[in-house]
N, C-alpha and C positions, 0 to 999 in steps of 0.2 A: 238847553238842548231839547228839541222835540223829537219824539219817535212814536209813530202810530203803533198801537198795540191791538192784539186780538186774542180772544180765547182760542184754545186749540182747534176746535171745529164743532159745528153742529153737523153730525154725520148721519147719512142715510144708507140703507142697504139697497142695492140695485139688482133687479132680477134679469138684467141683460148684460152681455159681455162689455167690458170697458177696455179701451186701449191702454197699453202699458205706459205710454208717455204721450201726452197731448202735444201736438205741434203748436209752436208759438211763433211770435214775430221773429223773423230772421234779421234782427238788427244787431250786427256785429260791430265791435269797436275798432276792428282793424281797418284803418282808412286806406282806400285806394287813392293814389295820386294821379290816376289816369284823367286826362282832360285838363290838367293844370299846366301852366306854362313852364313851371320849374319843378324838376324832380330832385329832391335833396339827396346829397351824397351821404352814405353811411361809412363809418370807419371804426376799426377796432382800437385805433390809437387815441388815447385820452389826452387832451390838451390841458395846459395849466390854467387856461382862461377861456371863458365862453361869454357870449353876449347874454344868453339866458340859460339858467339852470332850472329845470322843472323837476320837482321831487314828487314821484309817483306817476306811473304810467297807467292810471286808471281811466275811468270814463271821461274825466275832465282833462287830465294830463296828456292823454293820447291825442285828444282833439286839439288841445292848445298847441302841442308840439307840431302836429301836422299842418295847422294853419299858419303858424309863425314861419315854418319852413318854406312857405310860399314866397317869403322875402329871401332871395338868394344871397344877399349880403350878410345874413344873420347866421351866427353859429349857435347851436342849441345842444345842450346836454340833457337828455331825458333819463332820469334815474328810477329804477324799480328794484325793490328789495326781493321780489319773488322771481320765479323763473317763467319761461314761456309755458302756456297751458297746453295740455294734451289736445290733439285734434278732435277727440271725441266730444269735447265741450262745445264744439260748433253745432252739435245736434240739439235741437230745441228740447228743453226739459232734462236732457241727459246731464247737463252741467250741474243741476241741483244735486246730483249724487256726489259731487266733489266738495260739498260742504263738510267741514271737519276733516279735510284732507291736507296735503302739503301745499295746496294753493289757497288755503284759507288761513287767516291769522288766528282763528280759533279763540276769539275772545269770549268772555262770559261776563255777565253783570255782577254787581254787588248783590247780596241777598236783598230781596224785595219785601218791604213791610206790608204792602196791601194786596199782594198776590204771591203765587209761587208755592202754595201748600203741596201741590203735586209735582213740584220740580226738585231735583237734587240740590240741596243747600239753598232752596228758594232762589236759585240763580237761573237767568235766562240765557240760552245760547245766543251769541252775537256774531253771526258770520260776517266776514269782511275779506274781500278778495286779495290774495297775495300773489299776484301774477300780472303779466302784461295784459292790460284790459281791466284789471282790478275787479271790482264787484260785478261789473257787467258780464264777466265770464261765468259767475255762479248764480246769477239772478234768474227771475222767471221770464225775462224777455218780453215784458208788457210795456207797450209804448203809450203812456198816458202823459198828458201835458199838465193836467190840473185845471182849475177853474179860472176863467178870465179875471174874476174879482181878486184872486190870489195876487196876481202881479200888479193890478191897480193898487192894492193895499201895500205892496212893496214900495211903490213910488210915493204913496201918500204918507208913509212912515219914514221918508227921508232917502230912499234909494232912487234918486232922480235918474231918469233914463231907463228905468226897468218896468215901466207900465206894460200892460198886455200888448198894446199896439206897437210898442217899441221892441218887445222880445219876439213877437210873432214872426217877423222875417227870419229870425235865426232858427226857430223851430222848423220853418219851411225850408231853409237852406240845408238843413241836415238831411231832409227826407228824400227818398226816392219811393214815393207812394205808388203802389201798383193798382190801387182801387180807383178806377176812372170816375165812378160816381162821387167818391169823396173828394177827389181832386177838383171836380167841377165847382165845389162850394167856395173855392178861393182860400181855404185855410190849410192847404197841404202843398208840399213841394214835390217836384220830380227832378231826377238827375243828381240828387245829393248822394253822399257816401253811405247813408244808412237805409237799407231796404226795409220798408214797412209794408207788410202784406198779410192777407188773410190766408188761413191754412187751406190746403187743397181737399180736405175731407171734413165731414160732419159727424156728429154722434147723436144717438137717440136722446141723450140727456140735454144736449144743447138745444135741439129742436123743441123739446118739451118745455124747457125753461123759457125760451123766447115766446112760445105759444101762451104759457101761463102769464108772462109779462104783458102780452097784448090784451089778454082777458082782464087784467087789472088796470089797464089804461096807460101803461108805461110806453115810452117811445123806444123803438129799436133803430139804432143808427150810429152816427159818428160821435163817439165819446170825446174826441179831440176837436170837435167843432165849436161854434160860438156858444152853444147852450148845452152844457153837459149834465146838469142836474136832472135826475129822472130818466136818464138814458141808459139802456142796456146795450152792450156790444159783445162781439165774440172774437177777442184777440188771440185765442188759441183753440186748438182743435176740439177738445172736449170740455172747454170751460167757457164761462160767461162772466163778465164783469159789469157791475152796475154802480153808479154814483147816485145815492138816494138821500133824501132828507127825512127827518123824523115826521115832519108835517108834509104830507104829499102835495099840499097846495102851495108850498114854498115857491117863491119866484125862481124861475129857471136860471136867472143870472146871479143868484146868490150861491154861497158855498153849500155844497152837500155836506151832510153830517157824517155819513159813513159810506164805506165802499163794501160791496158784497162781491166775493169771488167764489164761483162754483168750480169745483175741481172733481175729477174722477180718477180712480186708480186704487191704490192700496195705502193703508195707514203706515207711516214709518215712525221710528222712535229716535230721530236725530235731534231731539229738542230738549234734552236733559230731563225728560219726564221720568219720574220714579217708576221702576219696573212694575210695582204693584198697581200703580194707577193705570199704566198702559195696558196691563193684562186685564184689569177690571173693565176697562172701557172697550178695548178692541180684541181681547182674547178670543171671544166666541166668533169673531168675524175675520180672522186672519186669512182664511182661504176663500173669502167671498168678495165679489166686486162691491166697491163702495163709492159713494160720492159725498162730498162735503160742501158746506157753505161757510165761508170765513167772513166774519164781521170786523172790518177795520175802522178804527177811530181816525178820521181824516184830519181833524183840527184839534188835537189833544190840548187840554188846558194844563195838564200836569207838566212840570218843568224838571228836567233832570240835569245832570252835570257830569263832566269828564275831568278828572284830576290826575296829576302825576302820582304814581305809586312810590317812586323814589327818585334819587338823582341819577340812577342807572338808566340810560336811554333805551336799553333792551328789555326793561321790565314792562309788562303790559300796563296800560292805564287803568285807573279805577273808573268803571263805567256804571253810573247809577241813574237809570231813566226815571226812577220814582213813579212807576206805573200806578195809576189810580190814586195818586195823592190829591187829585182834584175830583170831586164826586161827579162832575158833569161827564167825565170820560166813561164812567161806568154806565150812566144813563144811555149814552150813545151805543156802547157795545151791546147792551141789553136790547135796545131798539132794533139794532141790526140783526141780532139773533132771532128776535120775534118775527122779523121779516123773512129770515131764512126758513123758519118753521112754516110760515104761511105759504111760501113757495113750495116747500117740500111736500106739504099736505094738500096742495091744489089738486083738483080733479085730473088735470092733464098729467101731472107727475104720478099720481096714484094709478093711473091707467097703464103706466109702463112699469109698475111694480115698486114704486118708491115707498119705503117704510122707514120711519125714524128708528134708530137703534134703541133697543129696549134696555141696554145696560145703563147704569147710573154712575155718575161721578162719585167716587168715595167721599164721604162727609156731607153729601148733598141729599141723602135719602129722605130726610124729613121734609124737604121743600120741593120734591119732584113734581108735585101737582100745581105748583104756583110758578108760572113762567118767569115772572120778574125776579123772584127770589132764587129760583133754580139757575137761571142764566147768570145771575150775579154770583152765585156760588161757583159755577163753572169757571167764570173769569177770575175769581179769587184763588182757584186751584191751579189752573194752567193758563199762562199767557205767553205769547210769542212776540218777538220783534217782527215788524214788517220790513226790516232792513232799510228803512227810509229815514234814518236819524239825520237831523239837520240842526243848524243854528248855533253851533258853538263858537263861531267867529262872525257874528252878525254884521251884515252890511247896512249902512245908512248914513245919516248926517254925521260928519266927524265930530260935531259938537255934542252929540248924544252920547252920554257916558256908557250906554249899554252896547255901543257898536265897537267893532274891532277894525273893520275896513270901511273906507269911503265908497261912494258909488263907482269909482274906477278901480275898486278892489285893492287899493293900496293900504297896507297896514299902517295905522295911525302912529306917528312918532318914529317910524323907521323908513329910511330911504331905500328905494330899489327892492322892495319886498311886497309881493302881492299874494293873496290867497284866492285860488280859483278852484272851488269845489263846492259840494252841497253844504258845507259848514257855514257859508256866508249867507245862506237864504234867510231873510228876516222873518218870513212866515213860511211854514211848510206847505208845498203845493198839495192840492186835494187829489191825490193819486200817486202812482209810482214815480219815484224821483230820478230814475236814470235818465229819462228824456230831458227833464229840466236841467239836470247837471250838465249834460252835453250841450244844451242850448246856452247855458251860462258860459261854458268854455268858448263856444263860437263867438259870442258877443265880446268876451274878454279879449280874444285874439284881435278883434277889430280895434278895441280900445288901446291895446298895446301897439298895434301897427301904426296908429296915429303918431306915435313917438319915434318911429323909425324912418329914416331917410337914406335910401341907397343912392350913391353918387351916379351910378349907371347900372344898367342891367348886367354888366360883366364884372363889376367890381366885386372883390372878395372881402370887403370890409364894410362897416356901416358907420354912420354918424347917428348916435343916439341923442336925441334932444333932451335937454333938461326938463323935468316935469315941474309943473307949477305946484 
């Protein structure tokens, strides 16, 4: 299992008012069937037999059910343990307030050996949506695809049919991109079920960060285009996201090493942070506007695991991401935080009143004047999940003993069972994973549809072909 990690935040004080909630991509999982030839019927009556049973109505399950329902001879049962989410979760960023609520599974990790000194029981909060729409309902609504090389590596490692050129049509099929300039480059779709748009307002922080980026020679543009490394974009009202490499001269078609996300608002303590740590770091700034810069490890080399806690299916699993068990991950986190500091102390940001917080992480007082040691100490104190865990049911060549499913997503050794979600990703994409998860379900629906033959448009039954 892979999961990108990041230390709690490199936070700055802002001398200007910040919005309570930054507007973000309005990419909802609730699929409209408008424009399709067949509108599926819903019923409260549960049958004893269905052509397809989909467990989990999350980012992948909802997409898969909607697309399979386009075959009107097919019967589908979509199961979800959670309830429908409140309408307020449709408001960008408001959904984040539902973490640790009744629409969140409220998982937490096993105690971490290499980090977590500032966390209760050295355990990291592990949000996971328990509602129709799954984690897409409580996520940050950032639409990132990852790097072209990620998907080419999928194919090279045995996931034939999943190269970038082969998955790009499914990313585009999902989209209804409202940015005319982006659509012109041929890498975006229009008319799809997921609206991708820029926010209708700007902020002083966003403008300053972009200006600072230009001064440093970075490109401002389409982070989902063909060349993402070294690009900054503005997917949400008060925030900026960047995909950067430790070496600024790294080829643009190579993987970025870390992702920076700038946010503004107020600090919150929903992350199992020990009260004494939270008070020491943020206590003096509770009533002041803040902004922070998050450093994400995009291609972590640490490998975690998820195991059963007991034979009781209602017991939560044991989740152990083993953060920083590989030293390269710490190097990338520190590199990202140093870049955060560089941005925050740039002339452009200082001109709008940006100041690094003067409070110090407990236990790091002796190394506060050494950025490498101090940022490493920060990361060993408090780390968060990026909520992008993948790879527990790896896809690839069925002869590879490390794989669980083949390139058609069929579980090895079991008939009529597939896995369609982020767990099959053989390499984690360099960026937020909700978009790639939905893409995966789009492509999976076409793979499955190839096995379905309806006798006529009006028949209410199907002939399911035997799979080879």
